[in-house]
BANUZA-967072 format. One record per residue (C-alpha): residue in three letters; x, y, z. Coordinates in steps of 0.5 Angstrom, whole numbers, plus 500, padded with zeros to 3 digits. Example, Ala and Ser with C-alpha at 12.3 -4.5 7.8 and 13.67 -1.06 7.14 Angstrom:
2
ALA525491516/SER527498514/
END
This chain:
436
MET500500500/ARG506505502/ARG509504495/THR502505491/LEU501511495/VAL507514494/ALA507512486/ALA500515485/GLY501521490/LEU508524489/THR507525481/ALA501529482/ALA504534488/LEU510535483/LEU505537477/GLY500541480/GLY497546475/THR499543468/SER493544464/LEU491537460/ALA488542455/SER495544452/ALA497537452/GLU504536447/THR508530445/ILE516531447/THR521527444/ILE527525449/ALA534522447/THR537518452/VAL542513454/ASN541506455/ASN543506462/SER539503468/ASP538509471/MET535512465/ILE531506464/ILE528507470/MET526514469/GLN523511462/ASN519506466/LEU516511471/SER515517466/SER508514465/GLN506517471/TRP508524469/GLU504523462/GLU498521466/ASP498527470/THR499532465/GLY496529459/ASN503530455/SER506524452/ILE513522450/GLU517519444/TRP523516447/VAL529515443/VAL534510447/LEU541509444/GLU547506447/GLU552511449/ASN556512443/VAL550513438/LEU547517443/ARG553522443/GLN553522435/ARG546523434/VAL545529439/THR551532437/THR549532430/ASP542535431/ILE544540436/ALA550543432/THR545543426/GLY539546429/GLY535540427/GLY530540432/GLN529532433/PHE529532440/ASP526537446/ILE530534451/ILE537531450/THR541527455/ILE548530456/GLY554531461/SER558535464/TYR563536458/GLU557538453/ALA553542458/PRO558548459/ILE561548451/TRP554548448/GLY551553453/GLU556558451/GLN555556443/GLY547558445/TRP545551443/LEU542550450/VAL536553453/ALA538556460/VAL534551466/ASP535556472/ASP528558473/PHE524552476/GLY522556482/ASP524555489/ASP521548490/TYR526545486/ASP531547491/TYR537548486/ASP541549493/ASP540542494/ILE544540488/PHE552539490/GLU555545488/SER560542484/VAL555538480/ARG551545478/GLU558548476/GLY560543472/LEU553544468/SER554551468/HIS557557463/ASP558564466/GLY554562472/THR548560468/LEU545553468/TYR544549462/ALA543542464/VAL540539470/PRO543533473/PHE539526473/TYR545522477/ALA552524478/GLU558519479/SER566518480/SER569512479/PHE572506483/THR574499484/PHE569494484/TYR572487486/ARG569480488/SER570480496/ASP569472496/LEU574471491/PHE579475494/GLU578472501/GLU579465498/ALA585467495/GLY588470501/ILE588477498/GLU587484501/MET585489497/PRO588496499/GLU585502501/GLN587505494/PRO591500490/THR596501484/TYR595499477/ASP601494478/GLN597491484/LEU591491480/MET595487475/GLU597482480/PHE590481483/ALA587480476/ALA593475474/GLU592471481/LEU584471480/HIS584470472/ASP580463471/PRO577463464/ASP576455464/ASN570457470/GLN568464466/ILE572468471/TYR576473468/GLY581477472/THR579484470/CYS573487466/GLN575494463/ARG572498457/GLY575496451/LYS569499446/PRO572505442/GLY570512444/TRP571518448/GLY566516453/GLU567509453/ASN575506453/MET578513454/ALA573514460/PHE578508463/VAL584510459/GLY584517461/PRO584517468/MET589511468/VAL594516464/ASN593521469/ALA595516474/PHE601514470/GLY603522471/GLY601523464/ARG597529460/TRP593530454/PHE597537453/ASP602541456/GLU601548458/GLU602551450/TRP597546448/GLN602541445/PRO599534445/GLN603529449/LEU600522446/THR607520445/SER610522452/GLU613516456/PRO607516461/TRP602515455/VAL606509452/ASN607506459/ALA599507461/VAL597504454/ASN602498454/TYR599497461/TYR592497458/VAL593492453/GLU597487457/LEU592487462/MET586487458/THR589481453/ASN592477458/TYR586477464/GLY580480460/PRO574476458/PRO573475450/GLY571480446/VAL574486450/SER574491444/SER567490444/ASN565491451/GLY563498454/HIS560500461/ASN553496460/GLU557490457/ASN562490463/ARG556491468/ALA553485466/LEU559481466/PHE560483473/ALA553482475/SER553475473/GLY559474477/ASN564473471/CYS569479473/ALA574479479/THR575486478/TRP572492475/VAL574500475/ASP568504473/ALA563509474/THR560509482/SER553510479/ALA553502477/ALA553500484/GLY546501485/TYR545496480/ILE551491482/PHE548491489/ASN541490487/PRO540483489/ASP534483484/GLU539485478/SER546482480/ARG548475482/VAL554478486/ALA550483490/ASP552480497/THR559478495/THR562485492/SER566490495/PHE569497493/THR575501494/GLN578507490/ALA580507483/PRO587505482/LYS593510482/GLN600509480/VAL605514480/THR600519483/ASP593519485/LYS591526482/GLY586525476/ALA585517478/GLY577518479/TRP573521474/PHE567526475/TRP561526471/ALA554528471/TRP549525466/SER544530465/LEU538533462/ALA538539457/ILE533542452/PRO536544445/SER535551443/SER531548437/SER526545441/GLN518548440/GLN516545446/VAL520548451/ASP515549457/THR513542457/ALA520540456/LYS522544463/ASP516541466/PHE518534465/MET526535467/GLN523539473/TRP519532475/ALA525527473/THR531531477/SER527533483/LYS528531490/GLU521528490/TYR523524484/ILE529521488/GLU524519493/LEU519516488/VAL525511485/GLY526509492/GLU519507494/THR518504488/GLU524501485/GLY528500492/TRP532505495/VAL539502493/ALA536504486/ALA535511487/PRO539516482/PRO546518486/GLY551523486/THR546530485/ARG543532492/HIS545533499/SER538531501/THR539524498/TYR545523503/GLU541525509/ASN536520507/GLU537514512/GLU533509508/TYR538511502/ILE544510507/LYS541504510/ALA540500503/ALA546503499/PRO553501503/PHE556505498/ALA553511499/GLU557515503/PHE564513499/VAL561515492/ARG559522495/ASP566523498/ALA569520491/MET565525487/LEU566531491/ALA574529492/ALA574529484/ASP577536482/PRO577537474/ALA581543475/ASP587539478/ALA587533475/THR594532473/LEU601531476/GLU604536471/PRO601543469/VAL596543464/PRO591549460/TYR585545461/THR580542466/GLY577535466/ILE579529468/GLN577523463/TYR576529458/VAL579536456/ALA574541456/ILE574544449/PRO570543443/GLU575539439/PHE576534444/GLN570530442/GLY573528436/ILE580528438/GLY578523444/THR574518439/MET580518434/VAL585516440/GLY580511442/GLN579508436/ASN587507435/VAL587505442/ALA582499441/ALA586498434/ALA592497439/LEU588492443/THR586488438/GLY593487435/GLN591491428/MET597496430/THR602497436/VAL602501442/GLU607506439/GLN604506432/ALA597508435/LEU600513439/GLU604516434/THR598516429/SER594519435/GLN599525436/ALA600527429/ALA592527428/THR591531434/GLU597536432/ARG593537426/THR587538429/MET590543434/ARG593547429/GLN587548425/ALA583550431/GLY589555432/TYR591553439/ILE598551436/ASP602554430/
END
């Protein structure tokens, strides 16, 4: 009865005053992550209470980024709401491609959203996206396998230790792999893992003069490490595995270790979804020569393209889907372990969430400790941990990710992959006017 009352009542409280006579259809483009699928399922309540309807375009991460970027850059107008992150929001907001979303009113409680998350989605003090969930990264590991092998996971392992653990626990005959990491090419796929790893190895994308550093010793060491780790101790088909594929593998019990988004914890620790909910532990993302930039910072968020013709209805949905009340709705209907993490202080003041999610405070602390303005051992002219906050990075990161994937599959050597990436990045930066 409690869940029924919450599910029926919270939406009405959020949406009072919306006129059924002005019903509209909005089109939402989103990623196929578990939190977004929950939002899609619960959105029928918003539709019923408002009389509006939603056409969903649900895509895997790389395809979503390609479709959304093309549409918004050309003013195509296909979507009324798009799912973007802390990379795109300030850049696209500055370009005039997004509608400002800082007018939801006092009841929305903007101050409840973590300041670092708001800042990451703003340009020049104006908010251009509202966060659905936010994340850093950490190391998931099978505590039962570690205990059986007599291995103790340190508070923050080094990448060398991660390799040692993976080697000892790798048991492919029983479909248990030492590690599962992102291999699918893309600036938000394999490079989301490789980028922080390069930081930990002491590397950087550019020096202070914007000269690319992709053939530097830290990059060579990091990518050689990555290829060795994945080739020797990863599952079959590693170059096809992104976040969702690895999440499924880990939840099925096939991975001893996995370094990825803290937001996946809600799925991994949910016994309705995961076979290893009771045998998984977590610790900080690995370091190597430094711990700076080892854990990433990201916020999957909702934004409105300037080309939308249904701005008011889009804002109404976004206010509903990113509110404190929506988080409560998820907790009461889907279980508190599945509540969207990382966005609001109130979530981490909720005793029901803290009780249901053993990772809650660790995730909050990891996310708030991530510093995009100080993420590298050597000084740099950019902000960002797993990305560089310049418009050109989307193309650069994807190109480098493709070359790293080619090295992983043996189509080229690591040195060839990095030399090719260096030359292409130099051309891009020269054409964009960063370097002579």
